[in-house]
OpenMM code with the backbone's topology and positions (N, CA, C; nanometers):
from openmm import Vec3, app, unit

residues = "MET VAL PHE TYR ALA ARG GLN ASP THR ARG TYR LEU ILE PHE LEU TYR ASN THR LEU LYS ALA ALA LEU LEU GLU ARG GLY ASN GLN GLN THR ASN LEU LEU GLU SER VAL LEU GLN GLN SER ASN LEU LEU CYS THR VAL ARG TYR GLU LYS PRO VAL ARG THR PRO THR SER HIS LEU ASP ILE THR ARG LYS SER LYS ALA VAL LEU ASN ASN LYS GLN LEU PHE ALA LEU GLN GLU ILE TYR ALA TRP ARG ASP GLU PHE ALA ARG GLN GLU ASP GLU SER".split()
positions = [
    Vec3(-1.0982, -0.9154, 0.8352),
    Vec3(-0.9487, -0.8209, 0.7210),
    Vec3(-0.9384, -0.7322, 0.8190),
    Vec3(-1.0019, -0.6859, 0.9401),
    Vec3(-0.8791, -0.5553, 0.9866),
    Vec3(-0.8905, -0.6316, 1.1623),
    Vec3(-0.8973, -0.7073, 1.1720),
    Vec3(-0.8698, -0.7903, 1.3045),
    Vec3(-0.6668, -0.8929, 1.2423),
    Vec3(-0.7488, -0.9696, 1.1305),
    Vec3(-0.5824, -0.9724, 1.0457),
    Vec3(-0.5004, -0.9089, 1.0786),
    Vec3(-0.5314, -0.7806, 1.0333),
    Vec3(-0.3938, -0.6551, 0.9676),
    Vec3(-0.3802, -0.6507, 1.1316),
    Vec3(-0.4821, -0.6205, 1.2701),
    Vec3(-0.3967, -0.5985, 1.3651),
    Vec3(-0.3533, -0.6854, 1.4325),
    Vec3(-0.3408, -0.8408, 1.3401),
    Vec3(-0.2293, -0.9345, 1.3995),
    Vec3(-0.1164, -0.9681, 1.3719),
    Vec3(-0.1665, -0.9028, 1.2683),
    Vec3(-0.0185, -0.9135, 1.1311),
    Vec3(0.0920, -0.8234, 1.1195),
    Vec3(0.0154, -0.6311, 1.2244),
    Vec3(0.1003, -0.5911, 1.2515),
    Vec3(0.1403, -0.6004, 1.4214),
    Vec3(0.1253, -0.6237, 1.4943),
    Vec3(0.0705, -0.5920, 1.6144),
    Vec3(0.2268, -0.6499, 1.6970),
    Vec3(0.3964, -0.6228, 1.6368),
    Vec3(0.4117, -0.6908, 1.7317),
    Vec3(0.5685, -0.6096, 1.6375),
    Vec3(0.4887, -0.5449, 1.4940),
    Vec3(0.5922, -0.4542, 1.4514),
    Vec3(0.6918, -0.3803, 1.5209),
    Vec3(0.6409, -0.2952, 1.6124),
    Vec3(0.7577, -0.1753, 1.6717),
    Vec3(0.7952, -0.2113, 1.7539),
    Vec3(0.7987, -0.3621, 1.7873),
    Vec3(0.8252, -0.3447, 1.9273),
    Vec3(0.9909, -0.4852, 1.8361),
    Vec3(0.9246, -0.4893, 1.7084),
    Vec3(1.0466, -0.6338, 1.6092),
    Vec3(1.0730, -0.4731, 1.6096),
    Vec3(1.1174, -0.3144, 1.5380),
    Vec3(1.1644, -0.2795, 1.5020),
    Vec3(1.2110, -0.1964, 1.6231),
    Vec3(1.2006, -0.1089, 1.7336),
    Vec3(1.3205, -0.1375, 1.8562),
    Vec3(1.3583, -0.2600, 1.8232),
    Vec3(1.3390, -0.3646, 1.8552),
    Vec3(1.4138, -0.4942, 1.8593),
    Vec3(1.5774, -0.4837, 1.7721),
    Vec3(1.5206, -0.4634, 1.6165),
    Vec3(1.6536, -0.4629, 1.5681),
    Vec3(1.7235, -0.3069, 1.5391),
    Vec3(1.6777, -0.2082, 1.5301),
    Vec3(1.7795, -0.1041, 1.5792),
    Vec3(1.8745, -0.1086, 1.6794),
    Vec3(1.8279, -0.1278, 1.7978),
    Vec3(1.8864, -0.1742, 1.9144),
    Vec3(2.0371, -0.2517, 1.8542),
    Vec3(1.9722, -0.3526, 1.7600),
    Vec3(2.0955, -0.5254, 1.7194),
    Vec3(2.0762, -0.4496, 1.7044),
    Vec3(2.0624, -0.3426, 1.5984),
    Vec3(2.2702, -0.2802, 1.4369),
    Vec3(2.2839, -0.2073, 1.4730),
    Vec3(2.2411, -0.1069, 1.6485),
    Vec3(2.3406, -0.0055, 1.6449),
    Vec3(2.4267, -0.0554, 1.7509),
    Vec3(2.4025, -0.2546, 1.8060),
    Vec3(2.5006, -0.2364, 1.9165),
    Vec3(2.6356, -0.3536, 1.8349),
    Vec3(2.5683, -0.3891, 1.6290),
    Vec3(2.7072, -0.4122, 1.6548),
    Vec3(2.7819, -0.3288, 1.5656),
    Vec3(2.7203, -0.2143, 1.5412),
    Vec3(2.7836, -0.0961, 1.4959),
    Vec3(2.9068, -0.0112, 1.5472),
    Vec3(2.8571, -0.0061, 1.7272),
    Vec3(2.9845, -0.0135, 1.8167),
    Vec3(2.9186, 0.1211, 1.8216),
    Vec3(2.7959, 0.0961, 1.8323),
    Vec3(2.7232, 0.2209, 1.9129),
    Vec3(2.7122, 0.3746, 1.7847),
    Vec3(2.7622, 0.3095, 1.6319),
    Vec3(2.7545, 0.4715, 1.4847),
    Vec3(2.6328, 0.3978, 1.4689),
    Vec3(2.5847, 0.4938, 1.4037),
    Vec3(2.4407, 0.5102, 1.3255),
    Vec3(2.4372, 0.4781, 1.1856),
    Vec3(2.6302, 0.4370, 1.1740),
    Vec3(2.6006, 0.3908, 0.9937),
    Vec3(2.4954, 0.3424, 0.9763),
    Vec3(2.5271, 0.2042, 1.0237),
    Vec3(2.4346, 0.0896, 1.0013),
    Vec3(2.3664, 0.0859, 1.0409),
    Vec3(2.2635, 0.1659, 1.0945),
    Vec3(2.1054, 0.1855, 1.0866),
    Vec3(2.1244, 0.2273, 1.0019),
    Vec3(2.1591, 0.3312, 0.9578),
    Vec3(2.1272, 0.4573, 0.8589),
    Vec3(2.1681, 0.3293, 0.7646),
    Vec3(2.2465, 0.3142, 0.7031),
    Vec3(2.2783, 0.1725, 0.5612),
    Vec3(2.1287, 0.0531, 0.5522),
    Vec3(2.0820, 0.0554, 0.6787),
    Vec3(1.9899, -0.0418, 0.6377),
    Vec3(1.8615, 0.0324, 0.6356),
    Vec3(1.7981, 0.1557, 0.7082),
    Vec3(1.7245, 0.2162, 0.6290),
    Vec3(1.6755, 0.2973, 0.5035),
    Vec3(1.8540, 0.3452, 0.4227),
    Vec3(1.8321, 0.3030, 0.2965),
    Vec3(1.8186, 0.2318, 0.2028),
    Vec3(1.8418, 0.1028, 0.2004),
    Vec3(1.7891, 0.0383, 0.1519),
    Vec3(1.6258, -0.0473, 0.1932),
    Vec3(1.5871, 0.0007, 0.2886),
    Vec3(1.4939, -0.0070, 0.2760),
    Vec3(1.4195, 0.0443, 0.1962),
    Vec3(1.4003, 0.1913, 0.2200),
    Vec3(1.3965, 0.3224, 0.1186),
    Vec3(1.3339, 0.2717, -0.0155),
    Vec3(1.4674, 0.2386, -0.0369),
    Vec3(1.4628, 0.1893, -0.2362),
    Vec3(1.4072, 0.0214, -0.2378),
    Vec3(1.3761, -0.0592, -0.1386),
    Vec3(1.2957, -0.2132, -0.1883),
    Vec3(1.1943, -0.1249, -0.1328),
    Vec3(1.1192, 0.0098, -0.0629),
    Vec3(0.9709, 0.0067, -0.1234),
    Vec3(0.9181, 0.1731, -0.1394),
    Vec3(1.0572, 0.1502, -0.2943),
    Vec3(1.0567, 0.2348, -0.3486),
    Vec3(1.0140, 0.1128, -0.5528),
    Vec3(1.0742, -0.0060, -0.4637),
    Vec3(1.0456, -0.0728, -0.6032),
    Vec3(0.9454, -0.1239, -0.5844),
    Vec3(0.7879, -0.1265, -0.7180),
    Vec3(0.6684, -0.1621, -0.7556),
    Vec3(0.6428, -0.2831, -0.7817),
    Vec3(0.5545, -0.3698, -0.6808),
    Vec3(0.5185, -0.5256, -0.6699),
    Vec3(0.4383, -0.5515, -0.8026),
    Vec3(0.4252, -0.6711, -0.8653),
    Vec3(0.4437, -0.6901, -1.0436),
    Vec3(0.3368, -0.8302, -1.0190),
    Vec3(0.1796, -0.8409, -0.9531),
    Vec3(0.2193, -0.9999, -1.0653),
    Vec3(0.1758, -1.1146, -1.0837),
    Vec3(0.2892, -1.1637, -1.0741),
    Vec3(0.3960, -1.3333, -1.1392),
    Vec3(0.2264, -1.3715, -1.2720),
    Vec3(0.2697, -1.3378, -1.3673),
    Vec3(0.1839, -1.3768, -1.4799),
    Vec3(0.1703, -1.5782, -1.4714),
    Vec3(0.0336, -1.6357, -1.4604),
    Vec3(0.0365, -1.7062, -1.4963),
    Vec3(-0.0165, -1.7566, -1.6171),
    Vec3(0.1424, -1.9416, -1.6579),
    Vec3(0.1079, -1.9383, -1.7006),
    Vec3(0.0814, -2.1988, -1.7653),
    Vec3(0.0757, -2.2149, -1.8800),
    Vec3(0.0550, -2.2757, -1.7961),
    Vec3(0.1381, -2.4591, -1.8599),
    Vec3(0.2866, -2.4005, -1.7804),
    Vec3(0.3445, -2.4952, -1.7164),
    Vec3(0.3417, -2.3417, -1.5336),
    Vec3(0.3131, -2.3192, -1.5268),
    Vec3(0.3678, -2.2115, -1.4133),
    Vec3(0.3156, -2.3018, -1.2627),
    Vec3(0.2575, -2.4426, -1.2691),
    Vec3(0.3368, -2.5478, -1.1261),
    Vec3(0.3739, -2.6357, -1.1981),
    Vec3(0.4605, -2.5685, -1.1948),
    Vec3(0.5875, -2.6575, -1.2714),
    Vec3(0.6678, -2.6260, -1.2204),
    Vec3(0.6732, -2.5183, -1.1476),
    Vec3(0.7439, -2.4362, -1.0535),
    Vec3(0.8388, -2.4919, -0.8925),
    Vec3(0.6223, -2.5146, -0.8656),
    Vec3(0.6765, -2.6296, -0.7971),
    Vec3(0.7392, -2.8043, -0.7894),
    Vec3(0.6962, -2.8308, -0.8193),
    Vec3(0.8009, -2.9755, -0.8869),
    Vec3(0.8939, -2.9288, -0.9354),
    Vec3(0.9620, -2.8430, -0.9304),
    Vec3(1.1441, -2.8120, -0.9783),
    Vec3(1.1885, -2.7611, -0.7970),
    Vec3(1.1655, -2.7012, -0.7485),
    Vec3(1.1675, -2.6165, -0.6012),
    Vec3(1.2094, -2.7438, -0.5358),
    Vec3(1.1082, -2.8107, -0.4847),
    Vec3(1.1015, -2.9370, -0.4089),
    Vec3(1.1732, -3.1139, -0.4586),
    Vec3(1.2068, -3.0877, -0.5860),
    Vec3(1.3060, -3.1772, -0.6888),
    Vec3(1.2068, -3.3062, -0.6406),
    Vec3(1.0863, -3.2936, -0.7360),
    Vec3(0.9448, -3.4014, -0.6544),
    Vec3(0.9443, -3.4421, -0.7777),
    Vec3(0.8970, -3.5695, -0.7642),
    Vec3(0.9271, -3.6256, -0.9275),
    Vec3(0.7347, -3.6923, -0.9523),
    Vec3(0.6695, -3.6049, -1.0388),
    Vec3(0.5621, -3.6924, -1.0224),
    Vec3(0.5369, -3.7499, -1.1282),
    Vec3(0.4229, -3.8263, -1.1273),
    Vec3(0.3704, -3.8819, -1.2840),
    Vec3(0.3186, -3.8080, -1.3563),
    Vec3(0.2099, -3.8123, -1.4551),
    Vec3(0.1433, -3.8103, -1.4855),
    Vec3(-0.0530, -3.6779, -1.4668),
    Vec3(-0.0781, -3.8586, -1.4185),
    Vec3(-0.2144, -3.8418, -1.3231),
    Vec3(-0.1229, -3.7705, -1.1656),
    Vec3(-0.0656, -3.7553, -1.1064),
    Vec3(-0.0478, -3.6044, -0.9882),
    Vec3(0.0492, -3.4825, -1.0938),
    Vec3(0.0466, -3.5154, -1.2376),
    Vec3(0.1233, -3.3459, -1.2533),
    Vec3(0.0218, -3.2878, -1.2809),
    Vec3(-0.0677, -3.3627, -1.3396),
    Vec3(-0.2560, -3.3081, -1.4185),
    Vec3(-0.2997, -3.2374, -1.2762),
    Vec3(-0.3381, -3.2808, -1.1590),
    Vec3(-0.3258, -3.2708, -1.0041),
    Vec3(-0.3077, -3.1693, -1.0005),
    Vec3(-0.1706, -3.1741, -1.0227),
    Vec3(-0.1109, -3.0652, -0.9586),
    Vec3(-0.1091, -2.9282, -1.0375),
    Vec3(-0.1599, -2.9073, -1.2182),
    Vec3(-0.1641, -2.8835, -1.2314),
    Vec3(-0.3499, -2.7943, -1.1807),
    Vec3(-0.4509, -2.8191, -1.1806),
    Vec3(-0.5980, -2.7952, -1.2034),
    Vec3(-0.5624, -2.7601, -1.0247),
    Vec3(-0.4904, -2.7901, -0.8934),
    Vec3(-0.5222, -2.6928, -0.8246),
    Vec3(-0.4699, -2.6211, -0.7951),
    Vec3(-0.3788, -2.6214, -0.9160),
    Vec3(-0.2949, -2.4697, -0.8562),
    Vec3(-0.3315, -2.3997, -0.9218),
    Vec3(-0.4002, -2.4013, -1.0924),
    Vec3(-0.5036, -2.3056, -1.1300),
    Vec3(-0.5872, -2.2445, -1.0746),
    Vec3(-0.6540, -2.3818, -0.9763),
    Vec3(-0.7520, -2.2910, -0.8662),
    Vec3(-0.7468, -2.2353, -0.7818),
    Vec3(-0.6320, -2.2481, -0.7553),
    Vec3(-0.5369, -2.1995, -0.6428),
    Vec3(-0.4933, -2.0137, -0.6542),
    Vec3(-0.4372, -2.0037, -0.7744),
    Vec3(-0.4015, -1.9380, -0.8239),
    Vec3(-0.5301, -1.8311, -0.9001),
    Vec3(-0.6317, -1.8835, -0.8959),
    Vec3(-0.7197, -1.8174, -0.9529),
    Vec3(-0.8503, -1.7364, -0.8167),
    Vec3(-0.8895, -1.8345, -0.7018),
    Vec3(-0.8788, -1.7848, -0.5404),
    Vec3(-0.8262, -1.7072, -0.5058),
    Vec3(-0.7235, -1.7434, -0.5056),
    Vec3(-0.6272, -1.6086, -0.4158),
    Vec3(-0.5791, -1.4533, -0.5222),
    Vec3(-0.5889, -1.4623, -0.6341),
    Vec3(-0.6319, -1.3642, -0.7201),
    Vec3(-0.8273, -1.2797, -0.7297),
    Vec3(-0.9316, -1.3264, -0.6777),
    Vec3(-0.9986, -1.2728, -0.6869),
    Vec3(-0.9901, -1.2580, -0.5487),
    Vec3(-0.9673, -1.3201, -0.3865),
    Vec3(-0.9521, -1.2588, -0.2320),
    Vec3(-0.8001, -1.1281, -0.2103),
    Vec3(-0.7429, -1.1596, -0.3508),
    Vec3(-0.6496, -1.0263, -0.3313),
    Vec3(-0.6905, -0.8681, -0.3119),
    Vec3(-0.6289, -0.7882, -0.1873),
    Vec3(-0.7109, -0.6429, -0.1990),
    Vec3(-0.6675, -0.5840, -0.2657),
    Vec3(-0.5322, -0.6340, -0.3251),
    Vec3(-0.4298, -0.5052, -0.3804),
    Vec3(-0.4132, -0.4361, -0.5413),
] * unit.nanometer
topology = app.Topology()
chain = topology.addChain("A")
for resn in residues:
    res = topology.addResidue(resn, chain)
    for name in ("N", "CA", "C"):
        topology.addAtom(name, app.Element.getBySymbol(name[0]), res)
């Protein structure tokens, strides 16, 4: 897990510096654009994440988003795979 965390965060300082420079450049070297982004970021950090509740029809969101047309056998398979994957992910989730 530590390796994953390191890999997941290894470019954050580079990204921060790049985005900061781009915001300052677009703001004509004024800090108002950068300050606005930092304020929005701070507000976002105050919002508590709540895990979505799985319902018997949660798997249908996938078909709606992908506009897939599935027959009953395929829908049943999707429902079972979705339930298994969701349960497994919740067991492995460390948050």
